[in-house]
N, C-alpha and C positions, 0 to 999 in steps of 0.2 A: 160464263165469262163473256162480257160484252166486247164487241169488236168495233174498233174505229177503222174505217177504210180510208187510207191515204195512199194514193198510187202515184208514183213519179213516172211520167212518160217522157222520154227523151227521144228526139228524132233519130239520134245516132243509134239508139238501141234497135230501132225498127230495121235498120239496114245491116245489122250484124249477120254474118253467115249462119246458116242453119245449125252447124255443129256448135257454134258459140252459144246458141240459144237452147241447147239441149237441156231438158229438165234434169236437174240434179236433186238428189234427195237432201232434205234439210235435217239438221241435228239441233238439239237444244244445248246451248252453252250457258251455264249458270253464271251469276254475277261475280262469283269469286274466281273466274278464269283469269289467269295472269295476263292474258293478251288484251284485256279490257283496261283502258286507261281512264282514271278518274281525276278530276281537278275540282277543288273547292272544299268547303267545310262539310265533311261527310262522316256519319256515324257508321263504323264498320263492326260494331259489336256483334251483329249477325252478318257475317261476310256474304252470305247468300241473299241477303235483303238489305244492302246498304241504304241508309236513310239520310235524306238531306232536305234542308229547309230553305236555305238562302237562295236568292236570285242569282243566276249566272253559274250555278254549279253545272258541270258538264262532264260527259263521258265520250270517249272516242274509240271506235273500233275499225279495223280493216277486215273485210270479209270477201269471200268468193261466192259466186252463184248469182242467179237471176233474181232472187227474192230474199227478203229479210223481214222478220217480225220481231217486235220488241214488247216485252211484258213489263208494265209499269203500274204500280199500285199508288193510289192517291188517297191521302188522309180524308178528303172531303170534310174539311174542318167546319164545325157547326152544322154539319149535315147538308150544306149548300154550296160551299166553295169548291171550285174545280180548277186545278192548276192548268196553265198553258205551258207547252213545250215548243222549242224551236228544233226542227228536224232538218238537218243539213246533210244531204246525200250527194257526194261528188261535187260539192260546191253549190248545189241547188237547194235553196232553203224553203221551208214551209212552216207556218205556225199552226199548231194543233191544240185544241182544248180537250182535256180528258172529260169523260162523261160519267164515270163510275169509280168505285173503289178499286176494282180490278179491270185492267185495260190491256188489250192486245192490239198493238199498232202495226198495221201492214205498211212499213216504211219503204219497201222496195218490191217491185214486181215487174217482170218482163225485161229485166236488164241483161246485158251480156255477162259473161262469166266473171269478169273483173280482172284485177282486184278493185274494190270499192271502199271508199272512206265514209263512215257515218259518224256524225256528231249529234248528240242529243243534249240540249241545254234547257234548264229550268228558266222559263221566262218570267214567272211570277215570284213574288218575294215570300219571306217566312210567314207573314201575316195570313197567307192563303193556305198554309198547311204544308206538311212534308210530302215527299215522294219516296217510294221505295222501288229501286230497279231490281228485278229478279232474274233477268236473263234475256236471251234472244235466240232466234232460230234462223239458221242460214246453212248453206252447204259446208262452209268451212271458215274458221277464224284464222287470220294471219298474224304474225308477229307485228306489234305496233311500230310505227315510225319513232325515231328518237324524240324524247321530249325536248321542247325548247330549252335553251341553256339559261334563259332569264325568266324572272317571275315579277309580276306586279300585283299589288292589292289596292283596290279602290274602296275607300271608306266614304260613306255619304248617306243621303236621304232618298227621297223619291226620284230625284234627278238621276242619281247613280243607279237606281233600280229600273230606270227608264219607264216609270209610270206615266201614263197619259200620252205616250209617244206614238203608238201604232193605232191609227184610226181607220185602217184599211177595211176591216171587217165590221167593226161596230163603232158608229160615230160617238163623239163625246156626249155625255149626259144621257146615254141610253145604255141598257144592260146594267152591269154591275161595275163597281168602282175600279176593279182591277182588270177589266176587259181590254184595256189599251196597253197593258204591260208588254214590254219586249226587251228583256234584259240582254239577250244575245246581240241585239242591234243598238244597245246603249253605247255611250261614249267610252266606257271602260273596256269592254271586250273588243270594240272596234280599234281602239288605241293599241291594245295588246296584240291583236292580229296584225296590225300594220307594222308592229315592231317585232313580230315573231316571238312573243313571250306567252307564257301561261298567265292566266288571270284568276283572281278571286275577288268577288264583290262582298263587302260587309256593309250592307245598307238596309235602311228601312224607311218607308214613307212616314213623314211627320217627325222624324227623330231630330233631336238637336244636341248641341254640346252641353248647354246648361239650361235650355228651355225648349221643350218640344211643343208642337202645335196640337190642336184638336183634342185637348184634354188628356193627352198622354202624360204619364208620370215617369216613364222610362227614358233614359238618356243614353247616347252612344257610349260614353265611357263605362257605363254599367253593363251594357250588352256586349261590348267588344270581346270579352273573354269567354263568350258562350258559344256552344256548337249550334244551337238553334236560334240564336239571336234573341233570346228572351231572358229576362232577369230571373235568377234563382233556379235555372234549369241546368243542363249539362255543360260542364266546362269544356272549352276547346283546347286541344293539345297543340301549342304553337310550334312544336318541333316538326309537325307534319307539313308545314308550309312556311318557309322562310323567304320572303320576297326581297328582291333587290331594290325595289322602289315601293313606297307607300304614299298614295295621294289621299289627302283629307279634304273633302268638299262638304263642309258643314257651315252653318251660320244662317241659311235661308229661313229655317224654322225658329231659330233664336231671335231673329229680328235685331233691331238696334238695342244693344244692352250696354250697361255700364262698362266702360273700358277696362277698369281695374278687374272687375269680376270676370268678364269674358276672357281677357288676355291671361288672367291667372288660371282659369279653367282650361284654356287651350295649352298653356305651358305644362300643366299637370298631365294632360292627355299625351302630349309629346313625350314626357318622361315615361309614361306607361308603354307607349309604342317602342321607345328605345330599350326598355327592359325586355320586351317580348321579341324585338327585332334588333339585335345588337349591331348589325352591319347594314341595315337598309337606309336608303336615302329617303328622308321624310320631306314631302312637298305639300305645302299649305295652299289650297286653291280658293279663290273667290267663288261665289255662287253664280253660275252662268244664267240664272233667271232673275237675279236680284235687280230691283229698281235702282235708279241713280243714287238715291240717298243711302241705301244699304250697301251698294257697291263701294261708294266712297268710304263708308265706315269700315267695311271689311278690308279694303286696301290699307287703310291706316292701321287697323288693329293687327293685321297679319304681318305688316312690315315691322311693327313693334315686337310682336311675338318672336319673329325670326331673329331680330337684333338681340333680344333678351336671351334667347336660347343660345346664340353664339357667344354672347358675353359670359354665359354660364358654362361654357366649355363644349357645347354641342356644335360640332363642325359640319355634320352631314345633314343639313336642313336648308330649305329654300322656300320661296313663295312664287306663285304664278297667278297672274291676273288675266282673266279672260277679256278679250278685246271688245266684246259686244254682249248684248242681252239676247237670250233665246227664249221666246215665249209663244211659239206657234202651235204647241200641242194643247191637249186638254187642260183647262184651268190654268192657262198661261205657263205650263211646263214646256220644255223643249219638245218639238215634234221629232219624228223619226229622221227626217232630213237634217234637222238642227242638231240632233245627237251626233250625226256624222260630221257636222261643222265643228262642234265642240271637240270631237276626237281629232280632227285635223289640227286644231290649235294646240292641243295637248301633245299630240305626236310630234309636231315640229319642235316644240319646246324640249321634249325629252331627247330627241335626236341631237339638238344643238348642245344641250346642257351635259348630256352623258356620253355624247359621241357614239350613240348606238346606230 
């Protein structure tokens, strides 16, 4: 088994008393341990190897001891694609790419006894392949903190997946097309963390409502009901995650479409969402990277969609228009800093609208 060495060194740890740094024996805790919290679209058919595809799926654990190792299997789709993870230990985050099918990640070493909080998030999207979490090694697992009382789902395309955002390690147009993904630092998870809510991303690069880019034939309304976000694959059980709010950020890949066709497709999708989420607030967003022409069109279309939905008896729906355009990342997508600005806009709107 290949090892990826990622060591978190904190100055505070160096100054810990000797007894706090005493070496504790580690034990293996399998993925089906009840003290491990999962969030997102996850296949638990094999509880000891939960499998997940979507960007932004994450798990949280509280542990004791100076060290922690995580076992993570990567599909290595097409024999070449390697997923990225965001590893957040006691609030300190690092982005790590896997290198093989079986990976042992040293996520903590030389810490104090704890307790410590570890979050592992899938930074890359379903197109890069699935991950399987098999367990971790530490001195002891602790009961999890209570889950947030609220939940949000963010539906979208590459913007929601935070494609092209993180250029810290690999500059644009070098490496592979997914090397700048960082779902954890995308606007959705950032908004959710600011509001102390759970999050789920249902997003894919290039996806559209009625027209996808880049020769794609799949559309979001077709993929929405699937576990792996691919047409004709495993269905998702919506009872596993019922959000309080669903944001829909589509239209960038559709481009300017016929108003009747686009608004009709949007209304149909809202009806699908209402069937799956009877109590959620549905929020229709403009694209934060759209040019002036597309932004004007989306503002007009979404205003009409919301008005038509309300006229048809749908009361729990609204629209939100981003104040500016964000194109500082790769291929004119939002950069990591701009993802934070998008999150700031959306967070303020949610706080005001929902009184959160």
